[in-house]
Steps between C-alpha positions, in 0.01 A plus 500: 500500500484876553428702810265797503320718754142625523426872541435440871846343539419126501769295321395212274660260253404443138586143402372535143364791294299439182158552342343221704265530798634638826548278808577664836611297803483639855736329742451346838651662810882519485503316166748614235248479218742535210666170593217333694268210425293683237809627318654153504192304395290734281773696323580219258594565137146446369351748746782752456424504128124553527460723809640818643584371850559719806587402858472731799651449844374682806801689638315667784441187711130594515189356341396584146190641671707773665319830425647743249387817317335670798380158616267461200697220334683190615869468417443198274215673319711811436802304379302283256315802361827686449667208322201450269510868406878517475523204263214622281233241579128515577488177703720237658487139607570492873667241718613511861624272773418525871511870587488575127171314457292705740164503323405839646796657320426335165127575535582869475657426161202308359456729199870463416509119510463254212545202734641434848689215666511497882753269666455432873316826553206625703330828587741681730448866426137558588382158607352445156290816487556529125450134415128509424530795261808341346304179438238695308768624257552134395874530455622143429691380807707191576563417866782263605551389861672213678271325748781487758569872478455641851686827439295774668314695372523334157418148615300250298161560665533877452575458131211257453265743675589774250431264210166395649397864533598571138296204372196567718484853362513403135874518440702308241756295693659159549676368810776241483581322824855365508493181712779509759606843372657770716528877452741494205319214327241741358724707268705196400185316396341802331808564288569137414475391138200278577284795607554690171468835676635686198235349274233589754616863513500517120148358480374811681689751286280526191431776245195591708720531808796709375815511707748721317399864469812638332711264290881513478640641176875471560748420774871563541782513753698818556861442599540867590271483803456123545121494459262301280244711313165381364320730257122454487271564203357804680846656508547441872844362594556270797843472665630197694831447673641147450538289811860481611 
């Protein structure tokens, strides 16, 4: 696992780096994403080998919908766009839990998404103002929510309402109710082996939906400065500092 930083100063962790599709996880509030539920349950050997996996915690104790860039972009939108660009991809598979699965944030990234998994999320940022247009983009979405989740504002009924709006406006989505499930049941179920989330992500990353814009050519570690370097086919070189 290596730690890096976006141009705007947001730290993130790279759990695996290869030629596979990109997966970006946005954390819940106060969650340490690099060691949280997603990192524990999705970052298994098979997924580490076939995906480039990134986790992002929110260090500001604010929502991912917090305005940035002269209030024209949400924090989560900016961070995901920067990581996609920084790692040399065109698109990503997205996943978030709770605060990190605010559909209004991900809706702003519709053209950058291959597929999206929302765990115990709802529409916090703008009350779902972007949901109808997002539905029309037909980004494949999986919703997971425990039916005993009463965590405001991401409670079960709020999550189901977002799904209903997506479907009624022509979207491509499924909703899995977790009987007796609470707030953390959603990511645990989504990332369990039975759900085959990795296979589902891969099924939406086809030659007609390219993900990697600039492929790695070489990589090496420099003992002189303590950084990893990845040389891309375009000649661009990326630098990452290993996690202590």
